KOLBA-325104 format. One record per atom (N, C-alpha, C): x, y, z. Coordinates in steps of 0.1 Angstrom, whole numbers, padded with zeros to 4 digits, always signed. Layout:
XYZ...
***
This chain:
-0452-0135-0376-0451-0138-0355-0451-0126-0350-0440-0115-0356-0444-0100-0347-0442-0089-0356-0444-0074-0348-0446-0067-0361-0432-0056-0362-0427-0058-0370-0412-0050-0376-0419-0037-0372-0407-0030-0357-0410-0021-0351-0394-0014-0357-0399+0003-0358-0384+0007-0360-0374+0009-0349-0362+0005-0355-0351+0005-0344-0347-0008-0344-0360-0018-0343-0353-0035-0348-0345-0040-0353-0335-0045-0344-0321-0053-0352-0328-0061-0362-0322-0060-0375-0329-0068-0386-0316-0077-0394-0317-0090-0397-0308-0092-0404-0311-0111-0404-0305-0120-0412-0307-0133-0414-0309-0140-0407-0314-0152-0405-0318-0158-0392-0303-0168-0395-0303-0180-0387-0292-0184-0382-0283-0191-0394-0269-0185-0394-0263-0188-0409-0260-0208-0410-0260-0206-0421-0259-0222-0428-0244-0223-0432-0236-0225-0426-0219-0227-0426-0211-0240-0430-0209-0236-0443-0199-0249-0450-0189-0246-0442-0177-0259-0449-0165-0259-0447-0162-0266-0462-0149-0258-0465-0141-0265-0479-0129-0262-0474-0119-0276-0468-0110-0270-0465-0099-0280-0478-0089-0269-0478-0081-0280-0489-0066-0283-0482-0063-0291-0476-0049-0294-0468-0038-0293-0472-0037-0298-0489-0024-0293-0494-0014-0303-0494-0019-0315-0490-0007-0325-0492-0001-0336-0500+0009-0334-0501+0009-0343-0516+0024-0349-0513+0023-0365-0513+0039-0370-0514+0050-0366-0523+0059-0371-0520+0072-0368-0530+0069-0377-0543+0077-0373-0554+0074-0384-0566+0090-0396-0560+0086-0407-0564+0093-0417-0566+0108-0414-0571+0117-0417-0559+0130-0418-0566+0133-0428-0578+0141-0420-0580+0142-0418-0598+0150-0437-0602+0151-0438-0614+0157-0453-0617+0155-0463-0599+0148-0462-0595+0145-0477-0588+0130-0482-0593+0127-0494-0586+0118-0501-0592+0103-0499-0585+0107-0491-0572+0094-0492-0564+0098-0477-0557+0088-0475-0550+0092-0459-0541+0101-0461-0531+0108-0449-0531+0120-0450-0518+0111-0450-0502+0121-0450-0491+0114-0449-0480+0109-0437-0477+0113-0423-0485+0108-0412-0481+0091-0410-0486+0093-0419-0500+0079-0418-0505+0069-0426-0497+0072-0437-0492+0065-0443-0485+0057-0438-0477+0071-0431-0467+0066-0427-0453+0058-0416-0455+0059-0408-0468+0051-0395-0466+0032-0400-0470+0032-0413-0480+0021-0422-0483+0013-0421-0466+0023-0431-0458+0014-0433-0444+0010-0422-0441+0019-0410-0440+0014-0400-0432+0004-0392-0436-0001-0394-0451-0012-0391-0462-0023-0392-0453-0026-0412-0458-0032-0416-0452-0037-0416-0440-0031-0415-0430-0031-0413-0417-0040-0399-0414-0035-0387-0421-0044-0377-0417-0057-0377-0426-0057-0382-0434-0070-0384-0441-0079-0391-0436-0079-0403-0429-0087-0404-0418-0084-0404-0404-0079-0393-0401-0077-0385-0387-0099-0379-0384-0102-0372-0387-0116-0366-0390-0123-0377-0383-0125-0389-0391-0134-0395-0388-0126-0404-0373-0117-0404-0371-0112-0415-0359-0111-0401-0344-0114-0384-0351-0109-0379-0338-0121-0372-0338-0136-0378-0340-0146-0371-0340-0147-0369-0325-0154-0361-0318-0152-0355-0302-0167-0365-0298-0165-0365-0288-0173-0376-0283-0189-0361-0279-0201-0364-0288-0212-0352-0286-0215-0347-0273-0214-0336-0274-0214-0326-0261-0229-0330-0253-0230-0328-0241-0242-0332-0231-0252-0324-0235-0265-0322-0231-0268-0308-0235-0268-0297-0227-0271-0287-0230-0270-0274-0218-0280-0276-0210-0274-0277-0200-0282-0279-0185-0290-0263-0184-0299-0263-0177-0308-0251-0169-0297-0244-0162-0297-0229-0167-0291-0221-0161-0296-0213-0153-0296-0209-0137-0300-0201-0130-0299-0185-0136-0307-0179-0138-0305-0163-0140-0311-0154-0133-0309-0141-0130-0316-0133-0126-0328-0121-0133-0335-0119-0125-0342-0109-0136-0349-0098-0126-0342-0089-0126-0351-0077-0121-0363-0073-0129-0370-0068-0118-0385-0062-0120-0389-0045-0114-0397-0042-0125-0400-0023-0120-0415-0024-0120-0422-0022-0112-0436-0017-0113-0439-0011-0119-0452-0018-0127-0465-0006-0131-0474-0006-0126-0474+0007-0121-0485+0008-0112-0495+0011-0118-0499+0021-0128-0513+0023-0133-0511+0019-0146-0519+0008-0152-0523+0007-0170-0523+0018-0177-0532+0029-0173-0532+0038-0181-0525+0051-0173-0518+0055-0175-0506+0065-0173-0513+0081-0170-0522+0082-0179-0531+0094-0181-0541+0097-0166-0543+0085-0162-0551+0081-0150-0551+0075-0145-0537+0076-0130-0532+0063-0125-0545+0054-0116-0556+0066-0111-0567+0057-0102-0576+0047-0111-0575+0050-0126-0587+0039-0132-0581+0024-0127-0588+0012-0126-0588+0004-0129-0592-0005-0140-0607-0001-0141-0615-0011-0151-0614-0006-0164-0608-0018-0171-0610-0012-0182-0617-0024-0195-0627-0020-0199-0632-0030-0208-0644-0037-0193-0645-0051-0196-0646-0062-0189-0635-0066-0178-0623-0060-0182-0614-0063-0169-0609-0055-0160-0604-0056-0150-0599-0051-0138-0581-0052-0136-0575-0041-0137-0560-0042-0137-0557-0044-0124-0547-0059-0124-0540-0060-0109-0531-0056-0106-0522-0054-0121-0505-0045-0113-0497-0058-0127-0491-0049-0129-0483-0053-0139-0466-0052-0134-0453-0056-0142-0439-0054-0141-0433-0056-0157-0420-0048-0153-0414-0048-0164-0403-0055-0164-0396-0064-0171-0387-0071-0169-0371-0069-0176-0364-0072-0169-0353-0074-0172-0338-0079-0168-0331-0085-0178-0321-0093-0168-0303-0089-0176-0294-0092-0175-0282-0086-0182-0277-0102-0188-0284-0116-0188-0284-0127-0194-0289-0122-0207-0281-0126-0215-0283-0122-0234-0293-0127-0236-0293-0143-0233-0308-0151-0241-0321-0147-0233-0322-0136-0226-0335-0132-0219-0345-0123-0230-0352-0129-0230-0360-0118-0240-0367-0128-0250-0373-0118-0256-0382-0128-0269-0392-0133-0265-0399-0130-0257-0410-0141-0246-0420-0142-0254-0427-0150-0264-0435-0154-0271-0449-0161-0268-0446-0167-0254-0458-0176-0248-0457-0181-0233-0467-0181-0227-0464-0186-0211-0477-0193-0209-0474-0202-0197-0487-0212-0191-0480-0208-0180-0491-0203-0169-0490-0199-0149-0500-0210-0148-0491-0214-0136-0501-0230-0131-0511-0224-0125-0517-0232-0121-0528-0229-0104-0523-0227-0095-0512-0224-0089-0508-0217-0076-0507-0200-0084-0505-0195-0094-0508-0184-0101-0490-0179-0102-0485-0188-0097-0470-0181-0093-0458-0191-0102-0459-0207-0103-0451-0212-0107-0458-0205-0125-0446-0206-0136-0449-0203-0150-0438-0209-0158-0443-0211-0171-0436-0216-0178-0433-0208-0192-0424-0203-0198-0427-0200-0206-0414-0202-0221-0420-0198-0233-0406-0199-0242-0404-0189-0248-0395-0192-0261-0393-0174-0262-0390-0179-0277-0386-0169-0286-0386-0171-0302-0375-0177-0307-0361-0179-0299-0353-0184-0302-0349-0199-0298-0364-0205-0290-0361-0218-0290-0359-0222-0275-0359-0210-0263-0353-0214-0251-0368-0212-0243-0366-0221-0230-0373-0222-0221-0372-0208-0210-0380-0205-0204-0380-0199-0194-0389-0201-0183-0382-0208-0169-0387-0213-0159-0384-0200-0151-0398-0197-0142-0398-0189-0131-0410-0192-0122-0409-0181-0110-0421-0175-0101-0424-0165-0097-0437-0159-0100-0437-0148-0097-0439-0147-0082-0436-0134-0077-0442-0132-0061-0450-0117-0060-0456-0122-0049-0468-0110-0051-0466-0100-0039-0471-0091-0037-0475-0079-0031-0487-0077-0028-0490-0084-0018-0510-0089-0016-0513-0097-0031-0517-0090-0042-0520-0092-0054-0517-0091-0064-0507-0078-0060-0501-0075-0074-0487-0079-0075-0482-0082-0093-0466-0091-0092-0465-0076-0086-0449-0086-0082-0439-0077-0077-0425-0081-0081-0423-0093-0082-0408-0094-0090-0411-0113-0096-0396-0113-0098-0398-0128-0102-0387-0135-0096-0386-0148-0094-0376-0153-0086-0372-0165-0094-0365-0174-0091-0361-0190-0093-0361-0192-0106-0356-0180-0113-0357-0180-0129-0344-0187-0133-0351-0199-0144-0338-0206-0151-0344-0205-0166-0331-0204-0172-0335-0208-0187-0321-0217-0193-0330-0228-0205-0329-0236-0210-0330-0233-0228-0320-0245-0236-0320-0244-0247-0336-0261-0245-0344-0255-0256-0352-0265-0260-0345-0273-0267-0350-0288-0265-0340-0299-0270-0349-0303-0282-0342-0308-0293-0349-0317-0303-0349-0334-0300-0351-0339-0306-0356-0355-0305-0342-0359-0305-0328-0357-0310-0314-0359-0312-0307-0357-0299-0314-0351-0293-0306-0338-0282-0304-0328-0281-0304-0324-0290-0300-0310-0296-0303-0301-0298-0302-0290-0290-0311-0277-0291-0318-0273-0303-0329-0276-0302-0339-0276-0315-0341-0264-0324-0334-0253-0321-0328-0242-0333-0320-0248-0336-0307-0256-0335-0299-0258-0340-0302-0261-0358-0313-0272-0361-0318-0275-0371-0332-0265-0379-0330-0251-0370-0338-0238-0375-0353-0242-0371-0353-0247-0366-0369-0248-0357-0366-0240-0344-0363-0223-0347-0365-0221-0335-0374-0208-0331-0384-0206-0343-0390-0194-0341-0408-0200-0332-0401-0209-0321-0416-0210-0307-0424-0202-0308-0431-0198-0313-0441-0191-0307-0457-0195-0296-0461-0205-0296-0473-0208-0284-0467-0218-0283-0476-0222-0272-0476-0234-0262-0488-0240-0254-0490-0250-0254-0501-0259-0247-0499-0265-0232-0503-0268-0224-0502-0282-0214-0512-0286-0207-0508-0300-0204-0519-0306-0198-0513-0314-0185-0512-0312-0178-0500-0313-0165-0488-0311-0169-0481-0327-0170-0466-0324-0173-0463-0325-0185-0470-0327-0195-0471-0326-0212-0470-0314-0220-0461-0308-0226-0463-0296-0228-0461-0298-0248-0468-0290-0253-0467-0292-0266-0462-0276-0269-0456-0275-0282-0449-0260-0282-0452-0258-0302-0455-0246-0306-0461-0242-0319-0447-0240-0329-0442-0241-0335-0433-0234-0341-0434-0235-0356-0440-0220-0357-0445-0208-0365-0431-0209-0377-0419-0208-0378-0409-0212-0390-0412-0225-0397-0417-0235-0391-0416-0243-0400-0431-0252-0399-0438-0244-0393-0451-0246-0395-0454-0263-0386-0447-0269-0373-0448-0282-0369-0452-0278-0353-0456-0288-0348-0459-0288-0333-0451-0302-0325-0449-0297-0315-0437-0306-0308-0443-0311-0297-0438-0325-0290-0445-0330-0277-0432-0327-0268-0435-0327-0256-0427-0328-0245-0432-0331-0232-0423-0343-0224-0428-0344-0212-0420-0335-0202-0423-0325-0201-0415-0317-0189-0421-0321-0179-0431-0326-0176-0432-0329-0158-0421-0343-0161-0416-0352-0162-0411-0360-0162-0392-0355-0163-0392-0348-0170-0378-0352-0178-0374-0333-0173-0380-0324-0173-0378-0312-0168-0377-0306-0180-0367-0295-0180-0360-0284-0192-0357-0295-0199-0349-0304-0196-0340-0317-0204-0351-0323-0212-0362-0320-0213-0369-0336-0223-0370-0325-0238-0369-0340-0243-0366-0338-0258-0382-0338-0264-0381-0328-0274-0393-0325-0284-0395-0337-0290-0408-0341-0293-0411-0352-0304-0424-0345-0313-0419-0347-0327-0429-0342-0337-0445-0349-0339-0455-0343-0338-0467-0348-0340-0473-0349-0352-0482-0358-0354-0487-0355-0370-0499-0339-0366-0497-0329-0378-0507-0318-0379-0512-0322-0390-0528-0316-0388-0536-0315-0405-0522-0308-0416-0532-0313-0428-0524-0301-0438-0519-0293-0443-0536-0285-0433-0537-0270-0437-0525-0263-0430-0521-0267-0417-0512-0264-0408-0496-0260-0413-0493-0272-0419-0479-0275-0432-0480-0262-0439-0496-0259-0444-0491-0252-0460-0496-0235-0454-0496-0232-0442-0498-0217-0433-0484-0208-0443-0489-0194-0443-0475-0189-0451-0466-0185-0438-0456-0180-0448-0446-0179-0439-0444-0169-0432-0437-0172-0419-0439-0165-0406-0455-0158-0402-0465-0168-0404-0476-0161-0403-0477-0175-0399-0477-0182-0391-0483-0194-0387-0484-0196-0370-0484-0210-0364-0495-0209-0357-0488-0198-0339-0493-0196-0336-0495-0180-0325-0502-0184-0313-0512-0199-0316-0520-0197-0303-0525-0213-0303-0518-0221-0294-0523-0234-0291-0524-0237-0272-0537-0245-0276-0540-0249-0262-0548-0260-0261-0547-0264-0246-0551-0278-0248-0563-0280-0239-0579-0282-0244-0587-0281-0240-0589-0293-0226-0592-0291-0214-0593-0301-0202-0608-0309-0206-0605-0321-0197-0618-0327-0194-0629-0318-0190-0641-0324-0191-0652-0316-0189-0654-0300-0196-0651-0302-0204-0657-0290-0211-0657-0289-0228-0665-0285-0232-0667-0286-0252-0650-0288-0257-0651-0301-0265-0641-0303-0270-0635-0307-0264-0634-0315-0254-0621-0321-0242-0613-0327-0247-0603-0326-0242-0589-0335-0248-0589-0332-0264-0592-0318-0268-0587-0317-0282-0574-0307-0279-0569-0304-0293-0558-0290-0289-0557-0283-0304-0561-0268-0298-0568-0262-0305-0549-0250-0308-0554-0252-0326-0543-0238-0328-0550-0231-0334-0546-0221-0336-0546-0210-0346-0537-0201-0348-0538-0198-0364-0526-0188-0370-0527-0177-0364-0513-0172-0368-0514-0157-0369-0523-0148-0379-0518-0151-0385-0525-0145-0401-0523-0154-0412-0526-0167-0411-0531-0176-0424-0545-0173-0426-0547-0171-0442-0566-0164-0439-0570-0175-0447-0585-0175-0451-0592-0184-0457-0597-0177-0469-0604-0182-0481-0610-0177-0489-0617-0163-0488-0621-0162-0471-0626-0148-0470-0621-0140-0460-0611-0141-0460-0601-0131-0454-0602-0136-0436-0611-0145-0434-0606-0148-0417-0593-0156-0415-0589-0156-0402-0581-0165-0399-0579-0179-0394-0571-0188-0399-0573-0197-0399-0573-0207-0389-0581-0217-0378-0577-0223-0371-0578-0241-0370-0572-0247-0361-0574-0263-0364-0578-0267-0350-0581-0279-0352-0590-0287-0343-0580-0301-0343-0572-0305-0332-0559-0318-0335-0565-0324-0319-0569-0343-0327-0572-0349-0317-0587-0353-0314-0590-0343-0319-0609-0345-0317-0618-0354-0324-0619-0350-0337-0630-0368-0341-0620-0365-0358-0608-0360-0359-0597-0359-0375-0598-0350-0376-0588-0343-0384-0583-0331-0385-0597-0321-0393-0599-0312-0384-0607-0302-0390-0608-0288-0390-0610-0281-0393-0603-0266-0398-0615-0254-0393-0613-0243-0385-0623-0236-0382-0621-0219-0387-0623-0212-0383-0618-0196-0385-0623-0188-0377-0615-0177-0372-0619-0168-0368-0620-0153-0372-0633-0150-0372-0632-0138-0381-0622-0128-0377-0622-0120-0389-0606-0109-0391-0614-0098-0389-0613-0088-0372-0613-0078-0378-0611-0066-0375-0606-0061-0381-0596-0048-0385-0583-0052-0388-0573-0043-0384-0560-0054-0391-0553-0062-0379-0564-0066-0368-0554-0072-0358-0553-0089-0363-0541-0093-0355-0543-0103-0357-0542-0113-0348-0540-0124-0346-0542-0135-0337-0526-0140-0327-0523-0132-0312-0509-0138-0306-0513-0147-0300-0518-0152-0289-0522-0165-0280-0536-0163-0278-0536-0174-0269-0550-0179-0268-0552-0184-0253-0564-0189-0249-0561-0194-0234-0578-0198-0233-0580-0209-0225-0591-0217-0222-0593-0214-0208-0604-0209-0204-0611-0205-0192-0622-0217-0184-0617-0217-0174-0627-0230-0168-0642-0232-0171-0645-0219-0178-0662-0218-0178-0665-0226-0196-0654-0224-0204-0655-0231-0217-0656-0217-0225-0651-0207-0223-0646-0199-0231-0630-0202-0237-0630-0196-0249-0614-0193-0253-0610-0181-0256-0608-0175-0246-0598-0162-0246-0586-0157-0260-0590-0150-0273-0579-0151-0281-0575-0138-0277-0562-0135-0279-0553-0123-0277-0548-0121-0291-0553-0109-0295-0548-0102-0307-0544-0092-0309-0535-0087-0314-0524-0077-0318-0524-0072-0335-0524-0057-0333-0519-0050-0345-0507-0041-0346-0503-0040-0358-0496-0027-0356-0491-0023-0369-0489-0006-0367-0490+0003-0375-0473+0011-0377-0469+0018-0387-0455+0025-0381-0463+0040-0374-0475+0040-0381-0482+0056-0373-0488+0054-0361-0495+0042-0355-0502+0039-0345-0492+0033-0336-0482+0024-0339-0476+0017-0334-0487+0002-0330-0482-0006-0317-0489-0016-0315-0504-0017-0311-0513-0023-0310-0525-0025-0304-0528-0040-0298-0536-0041-0290-0536-0054-0282-0554-0052-0281-0561-0067-0280-0573-0069-0281-0574-0082-0274-0586-0086-0267-0585-0098-0264-0604-0101-0267-0608-0112-0274-0618-0113-0276-0622-0130-0269-0634-0133-0267-0644-0140-0258-0647-0152-0266-0645-0163-0271-0651-0168-0277-0657-0183-0272-0668-0187-0272-0675-0195-0265-0669-0211-0271-0666-0219-0265-0661-0234-0273-0672-0242-0275-0678-0237-0272-0697-0247-0281-0699-0242-0296-0690-0231-0294-0696-0224-0312-0681-0231-0323-0675-0239-0316-0660-0240-0324-0665-0253-0328-0666-0255-0345-0665-0266-0352-0660-0265-0365-0660-0280-0373-0654-0276-0381-0662-0269-0394-0658-0261-0402-0664-0253-0408-0669-0242-0404-0669-0238-0389-0676-0227-0386-0662-0214-0389-0672-0204-0385-0663-0190-0386-0670-0184-0374-0657-0181-0361-0664-0178-0347-0659-0163-0348-0667-0161-0339-0666-0143-0332-0670-0146-0316-0666-0133-0310-0669-0131-0296-0671-0117-0294-0673-0110-0284-0673-0093-0280-0657-0093-0275-0653-0087-0277-0637-0077-0269-0642-0076-0253-0631-0082-0247-0628-0080-0233-0621-0065-0232-0615-0064-0238-0604-0052-0238-0598-0051-0254-0597-0038-0255-0587-0029-0261-0583-0015-0261-0568-0017-0260-0560-0008-0258-0549-0007-0269-0548+0007-0272-0536+0011-0275-0520+0016-0269-0515+0019-0276-0503+0026-0269-0504+0038-0262-0513+0045-0259-0513+0056-0247-0520+0046-0234-0517+0030-0234-0519+0024-0224-0506+0015-0221-0503+0009-0208-0488+0004-0208-0492-0008-0214-0489-0011-0226-0487-0023-0235-0476-0020-0245-0468-0035-0249-0457-0036-0260-0465-0042-0267-0458-0056-0276-0458-0062-0280-0462-0074-0277-0477-0076-0273-0483-0085-0263-0483-0100-0270-0479-0109-0265-0474-0123-0273-0483-0132-0263-0483-0131-0252-0488-0146-0245-0496-0139-0233-0508-0151-0235-0514-0150-0224-0518-0162-0214-0523-0161-0202-0527-0172-0197-0535-0172-0188-0542-0184-0184-0556-0178-0171-0555-0190-0164-0557-0186-0148-0556-0191-0137-0567-0188-0124-0574-0197-0117-0580-0192-0113-0579-0187-0096-0577-0178-0092-0571-0170-0078-0579-0182-0066-0570-0179-0052-0580-0187-0043-0589-0178-0038-0593-0163-0042-0604-0158-0040-0620-0160-0051-0616-0172-0059-0621-0176-0071-0620-0169-0082-0615-0153-0082-0614-0148-0092-0606-0150-0106-0607-0151-0114-0605-0156-0127-0592-0144-0132-0580-0148-0129-0567-0136-0134-0564-0142-0149-0560-0134-0153-0553-0131-0171-0534-0128-0169-0529-0136-0171-0517-0129-0173-0514-0129-0184-0505-0118-0192-0500-0115-0203-0484-0108-0200-0477-0114-0215-0467-0108-0214-0462-0107-0229-0455-0098-0230-0445-0095-0243-0435-0096-0249-0435-0096-0262-0423-0103-0269-0414-0088-0272-0405-0087-0268-0392-0073-0270-0383-0076-0279-0389-0090-0288-0377-0088-0300-0364-0084-0300-0357-0085-0288-0343-0082-0284-0341-0070-0287-0350-0065-0285-0344-0047-0293-0350-0036-0283-0336-0029-0280-0334-0020-0273-0348-0006-0270-0354-0007-0280-0368+0003-0280-0377-0008-0277-0377-0018-0270-0394-0025-0266-0387-0029-0250-0400-0035-0248-0399-0040-0231-0404-0054-0229-0398-0061-0218-0408-0072-0214-0416-0069-0205-0426-0070-0207-0439-0063-0196-0451-0076-0193-0452-0077-0182-0462-0086-0177-0469-0083-0167-0486-0082-0173-0498-0081-0167-0506-0089-0161-0510-0082-0153-0523-0093-0148-0540-0082-0144-0546-0091-0148-0560-0085-0149-0569-0096-0142-0580-0092-0134-0589-0102-0138-0608-0102-0143-0611-0109-0144-0623-0106-0154-0632-0103-0144-0641-0089-0147-0649-0085-0137-0665-0094-0136-0666-0106-0147-0677-0118-0146-0672-0128-0150-0664-0134-0139-0661-0144-0137-0665-0160-0140
***
């Protein structure tokens, strides 16, 4: 799911809490020399029966879902992508537009693993590792992201109306969207859920959808990191594309899946170097941009984006494409996990990236934007 970065707090996941209560109630012995229990014994039995049936009759009314909570998010500008050369704006096939470092005093803020920016380039919907929504709006200074406003967070709800994370489905790593319908990929359990956010907002309840057997068999913590819906008018239209982080085929390439096309189909993304997949997004021209991430204790984190034509993706295919950008820690990157694409009013194709800080004090939540030099 994410690199283990020195200094990151570690520990087990949500605890499984069990109770073993011994109430210690015991009725006094019957009065000696009588044919039936005395009044004291009868009273004790009545009290005992009442106490034993109390939990069933005193169950609290189920709590209403936790409503969305408005939060404040502070933004610090990232003026240059390469601090060594602040005047440089061209990086590979991308042009740096601007970026901001995000912080908040709200304890659930952070761990952002996927993002979808609306066509207006302002509204966005994101999801965190811990199964929480982040919905907000980007404010620009010209074309540069300047701050985040109207931010609110809420737990992703399961089919029963309780937080999805409460059932252990908390490692939400990928997001796809078709108007008001949203799909989330849950890496920890290798499942995909569907939510009608357009009608029900952040209180929408997740409904699991059928997935190919290959998804259920992905290795632990190396499951779905990329989820994208292909809109009408493009190759693979109305198909859900899912790619694992590092579920490898027999040739050592990264497994991908097509859902809702012509049946369960699998393909692979050629693995180059030590990069794993962390997200993907479809362009209006019919390319799949694949965001990749590497990590080593010696070099730290790395980032790469490759462009794969949708026409090359088919059952049994191994796909590849040129790198649009590759960056290491000498640039303004962190653990980059989210990628979204939208068309600006100027016609430019804008890439928005966001990082997952793993809730670590030595990492950052940063939002970066680039435009494609050849949109």
